[in-house]
C-alpha positions as CSV (number, residue, x, y, z in Angstrom):
1,X,150.8,123.3,95.0
2,X,152.0,124.0,91.4
3,X,154.1,127.1,91.1
4,X,153.9,129.2,88.0
5,X,156.3,132.0,87.0
6,X,154.8,134.7,84.9
7,X,156.9,137.3,83.0
8,X,155.9,140.4,81.1
9,X,158.4,142.1,78.7
10,X,156.6,145.4,78.0
11,X,157.7,148.3,75.8
12,X,158.8,150.4,78.8
13,X,158.6,148.0,81.8
14,X,159.5,144.6,83.0
15,X,157.3,142.6,85.4
16,X,157.6,139.2,87.0
17,X,155.3,137.3,89.4
18,X,154.7,133.9,90.9
19,X,151.3,132.3,91.6
20,X,150.0,128.8,92.4
21,X,147.8,127.3,89.7
22,X,144.1,127.8,90.7
23,X,144.9,130.9,92.8
24,X,143.9,134.4,92.0
25,X,146.6,136.0,94.2
26,X,150.3,136.7,93.5
27,X,152.7,135.0,95.8
28,X,155.4,137.5,94.9
29,X,155.4,140.3,92.3
30,X,158.1,142.8,91.1
31,X,158.2,145.3,88.3
32,X,160.9,147.7,87.0
33,X,161.1,150.3,84.4
34,X,163.3,149.4,81.4
35,X,166.2,151.9,81.3
36,X,166.3,154.4,78.5
37,X,168.3,153.0,75.6
38,X,167.8,149.5,76.8
39,X,168.3,146.6,74.3
40,X,167.5,142.9,74.4
41,X,170.5,141.9,76.4
42,X,169.9,144.6,79.2
43,X,166.2,143.6,79.3
44,X,167.1,139.9,79.6
45,X,169.6,140.7,82.4
46,X,167.1,142.8,84.3
47,X,164.4,140.1,83.9
48,X,166.9,137.4,85.0
49,X,167.6,139.4,88.2
50,X,163.9,139.8,88.8
51,X,163.3,136.0,88.4
52,X,166.1,135.0,90.8
53,X,164.8,137.6,93.3
54,X,161.3,136.1,93.1
55,X,162.2,132.4,93.0
56,X,165.0,132.3,95.5
57,X,165.2,128.5,96.3
58,X,161.9,127.5,94.7
59,X,161.5,126.1,91.2
60,X,158.4,126.7,89.0
61,X,156.5,124.0,87.2
62,X,156.3,126.2,84.1
63,X,157.0,129.7,82.9
64,X,154.6,131.9,80.9
65,X,155.8,135.0,79.0
66,X,154.0,138.0,77.6
67,X,156.2,139.9,75.1
68,X,155.5,143.4,73.7
69,X,156.1,142.6,70.0
70,X,155.5,140.0,67.3
71,X,156.2,136.4,68.5
72,X,156.1,133.1,66.7
73,X,154.1,131.3,69.5
74,X,154.7,127.8,68.0
75,X,158.5,128.1,68.4
76,X,158.6,130.7,71.2
77,X,160.8,133.0,69.1
78,X,160.5,136.7,69.4
79,X,160.5,138.3,65.9
80,X,161.3,141.8,67.0
81,X,160.3,144.6,69.4
82,X,159.0,147.9,68.1
83,X,160.3,149.6,71.2
84,X,163.5,147.9,72.2
85,X,166.5,147.2,69.9
86,X,168.2,143.8,69.5
87,X,165.2,141.5,69.8
88,X,165.2,140.2,66.2
89,X,164.7,136.4,66.1
90,X,165.6,135.8,69.8
91,X,164.6,132.2,70.8
92,X,163.2,133.3,74.2
93,X,161.4,130.0,74.9
94,X,164.6,128.0,74.3
95,X,166.8,130.4,76.3
96,X,164.6,130.0,79.4
97,X,163.9,126.3,79.0
98,X,167.7,125.7,78.9
99,X,168.3,127.9,81.9
100,X,165.4,126.7,84.2
101,X,164.7,123.2,82.8
102,X,160.9,123.7,82.8
103,X,158.4,124.1,80.0
104,X,158.0,127.7,78.7
105,X,155.1,129.3,76.7
106,X,155.6,132.7,74.9
107,X,153.2,134.9,73.0
108,X,152.7,138.6,72.2
109,X,151.3,140.8,74.9
110,X,147.9,141.3,73.2
111,X,147.2,137.5,72.8
112,X,148.4,136.9,76.3
113,X,146.3,139.6,77.8
114,X,143.3,138.3,75.9
115,X,143.9,134.9,77.6
116,X,144.3,136.6,81.0
117,X,141.0,138.4,80.6
118,X,139.3,135.3,79.3
119,X,140.5,133.1,82.2
120,X,140.5,135.6,85.1
121,X,138.8,138.8,84.0
122,X,136.1,140.5,81.9
123,X,136.0,137.6,79.4
124,X,135.1,134.8,81.9
125,X,132.2,132.8,80.6
126,X,132.4,134.1,77.1
127,X,133.2,132.0,74.0
128,X,134.4,134.9,71.8
129,X,136.1,138.1,72.7
130,X,138.5,140.5,71.1
131,X,141.0,142.1,73.6
132,X,142.4,145.5,72.6
133,X,145.3,147.1,74.3
134,X,145.7,150.8,73.8
135,X,148.9,152.1,75.3
136,X,152.4,152.5,73.7
137,X,150.8,150.9,70.6
138,X,147.4,149.5,69.8
139,X,147.2,145.7,69.6
140,X,144.6,143.0,69.7
141,X,144.2,139.4,70.7
142,X,141.4,136.9,69.9
143,X,139.6,134.3,71.8
144,X,137.3,132.3,69.5
145,X,135.3,129.2,70.6
146,X,137.1,129.6,74.0
147,X,140.6,129.2,72.4
148,X,143.3,131.7,71.4
149,X,143.2,132.4,67.7
150,X,146.4,133.7,66.2
151,X,145.9,133.5,62.4
152,X,147.9,131.6,59.8
153,X,151.2,133.4,60.7
154,X,150.5,134.5,64.2
155,X,149.5,138.0,63.1
156,X,145.8,138.0,63.8
157,X,144.4,140.9,65.8
158,X,146.5,143.8,64.4
159,X,143.6,146.3,64.8
160,X,146.2,149.0,65.4
161,X,147.0,148.9,61.7
162,X,143.5,149.0,60.3
163,X,143.4,152.2,58.2
164,X,140.5,154.5,59.3
165,X,141.7,157.8,57.7
166,X,143.6,157.2,54.5
167,X,144.5,160.9,54.3
168,X,145.6,160.9,57.9
169,X,149.1,161.3,59.4
170,X,151.9,158.8,58.6
171,X,152.3,155.8,60.9
172,X,155.6,154.0,61.7
173,X,154.3,151.1,59.7
174,X,154.4,153.2,56.5
175,X,150.6,153.7,56.1
176,X,148.5,156.7,56.8
177,X,145.7,157.1,59.4
178,X,146.0,153.7,61.2
179,X,144.1,153.3,64.4
180,X,147.4,153.2,66.3
181,X,148.6,156.4,64.6
182,X,145.6,158.2,66.0
183,X,144.8,156.4,69.2
184,X,148.0,155.3,70.9
185,X,149.4,157.3,73.8
186,X,152.7,158.5,72.3
187,X,150.9,159.4,69.0
188,X,148.2,161.3,70.9
189,X,151.0,163.2,72.6
190,X,152.6,163.8,69.2
191,X,149.4,165.1,67.7
192,X,148.9,167.6,70.5
193,X,152.5,168.7,70.3
194,X,152.3,169.2,66.5
195,X,149.3,171.5,67.0
196,X,150.8,173.4,69.9
197,X,154.1,173.9,68.1
198,X,152.3,175.6,65.3
199,X,150.4,177.9,67.6
200,X,151.9,180.8,69.7
201,X,151.3,180.4,73.4
202,X,149.3,183.6,73.6
203,X,146.7,185.1,71.3
204,X,146.3,181.7,69.7
205,X,143.8,181.2,67.0
206,X,143.4,177.6,67.9
207,X,141.3,177.2,71.1
208,X,142.8,175.3,74.0
209,X,146.2,174.1,74.9
210,X,146.6,176.2,78.0
211,X,146.0,173.3,80.4
212,X,148.3,171.1,78.4
213,X,151.1,173.7,78.4
214,X,150.6,174.2,82.2
215,X,150.9,170.4,82.9
216,X,154.3,170.3,81.1
217,X,155.6,173.8,82.0
218,X,155.7,174.6,78.3
219,X,158.2,171.7,77.7
220,X,156.2,170.0,74.9
221,X,158.7,167.1,74.9
222,X,157.2,166.0,78.2
223,X,153.7,165.5,76.7
224,X,152.2,162.0,77.1
225,X,148.9,160.4,76.2
226,X,148.0,160.3,79.9
227,X,148.5,164.1,80.2
228,X,146.4,164.7,77.1
229,X,143.6,162.7,78.8
230,X,144.1,164.7,82.1
231,X,144.0,168.0,80.2
232,X,140.8,167.0,78.3
233,X,139.2,166.0,81.6
234,X,140.1,169.5,82.9
235,X,138.3,171.1,80.0
236,X,141.2,171.8,77.6
237,X,139.6,172.1,74.1
238,X,142.8,171.1,72.2
239,X,143.3,168.0,74.3
240,X,139.6,167.2,74.0
241,X,139.9,167.4,70.2
242,X,143.0,165.1,70.1
243,X,141.3,162.6,72.5
244,X,138.0,162.7,70.5
245,X,139.9,161.9,67.3
246,X,141.6,158.9,69.1
247,X,138.3,157.6,70.4
248,X,136.7,158.1,66.9
249,X,139.6,156.0,65.3
250,X,139.2,153.2,67.8
251,X,135.5,153.2,67.5
252,X,135.7,152.9,63.7
253,X,138.2,150.0,64.0
254,X,136.0,148.2,66.5
255,X,132.8,148.7,64.4
256,X,134.6,147.2,61.4
257,X,135.9,144.2,63.4
258,X,132.4,143.7,64.8
259,X,131.0,143.4,61.3
260,X,133.8,141.1,60.2
261,X,134.0,138.6,63.1
262,X,131.0,139.3,65.3
263,X,132.6,138.6,68.8
264,X,130.4,138.8,71.9
265,X,132.7,141.2,73.7
266,X,135.4,143.8,73.1
267,X,137.6,144.1,76.2
268,X,139.7,147.3,76.3
269,X,142.8,147.5,78.4
270,X,146.1,149.4,78.7
271,X,146.4,153.1,79.1
272,X,142.9,153.6,77.6
273,X,141.6,152.7,81.1
274,X,142.5,156.1,82.3
275,X,141.2,158.1,79.3
276,X,137.9,159.2,81.0
277,X,134.2,158.7,80.5
278,X,134.0,160.9,77.5
279,X,136.5,158.8,75.6
280,X,134.5,155.6,76.3
281,X,131.3,157.3,75.3
282,X,132.7,158.3,71.9
283,X,134.3,154.8,71.3
284,X,131.0,153.1,72.0
285,X,128.9,155.5,70.0
286,X,131.2,155.5,66.9
287,X,131.6,151.7,67.0
288,X,127.8,151.3,67.2
289,X,127.4,153.7,64.2
290,X,130.0,151.9,62.2
291,X,128.7,148.4,62.8
292,X,125.6,147.0,61.2
293,X,122.5,147.4,63.4
294,X,122.1,143.6,63.5
295,X,125.6,143.1,64.8
296,X,125.4,142.8,68.6
297,X,128.4,143.4,70.9
298,X,129.6,144.9,74.1
299,X,132.6,147.2,74.7
300,X,133.8,146.7,78.3
301,X,136.9,147.7,80.3
302,X,139.5,145.1,81.1
303,X,139.3,144.2,84.8
304,X,142.9,143.0,85.3
305,X,144.5,146.4,84.5
306,X,148.2,146.4,83.9
307,X,148.4,142.8,85.2
308,X,146.4,141.3,82.2
309,X,149.6,140.1,80.4
310,X,150.9,138.6,83.6
311,X,147.7,136.7,84.4
312,X,147.7,135.6,80.7
313,X,151.2,134.4,81.2
314,X,149.9,132.2,84.1
315,X,147.2,130.9,81.7
316,X,149.8,130.1,79.0
317,X,152.1,128.4,81.5
318,X,149.2,126.3,82.8
319,X,148.3,125.3,79.2
320,X,151.9,124.2,78.6
321,X,151.7,121.9,81.7
322,X,148.3,120.5,80.6
323,X,149.7,119.8,77.1
324,X,152.6,117.7,78.4
């Protein structure tokens, strides 16, 4: 059997797994949370310990890597991480090829997850799909004519930075009203916090917020996108408003992409999977209203969940072997 090592450098977590080519089951699997204040060297050390713990005395035929940030896939160089310091221009492919003596493939997490869903998940049997991950950020990865499509400089798929509300709040990228600024988990939490901070806990003019406050014991720094979704599901009007705006932003982005590229399927993964049925309904409705009536597409949940980047890493590793 041909052993593959799959690695996932996420914004807040590290995961590693082994599988045999052609298998749909992990042989071994480990994940750890990245420590607060981690940098590239601490992440690399943690990943190295995961790898040796998984491999023990075995050697993989190839290594596939999903990285949470811009990557030059042709050279396997990480350009930077938006969430972890010190990743600027790190030759990740070369580092691991030198250490393990096997071929290594590296790409950004959205492209890799798109490959994972295409080979093993909701995109099986489709020639064209756009995978969107909605979690710490909002990213996208293309499969066109059955192949990954990265664009001229590897930057295709950045749906998170399509502007849907030019008068909206400021995004880290410097623009206002990006899909990511309205729909990503941390920004949803920020939006809810901003509203709550400007409203007294009792006698508030703004409806809602009670459930949200209860979930965090009035410590607004503890708010997360997941808690906003939970509060919305429990009927909190303020949380529902924030979640609705996020779903609207994502729907507008998807509708515009549908008009531009006309893929068969949009596959949505990441934290959005836990956002609840109302979120999905709004996304589908707004996307449908934004796209031309003649443009046909489906919006479906990813089926690989948090493991989409790891299964995509298996696909990338398999491709590096077949290209030898």
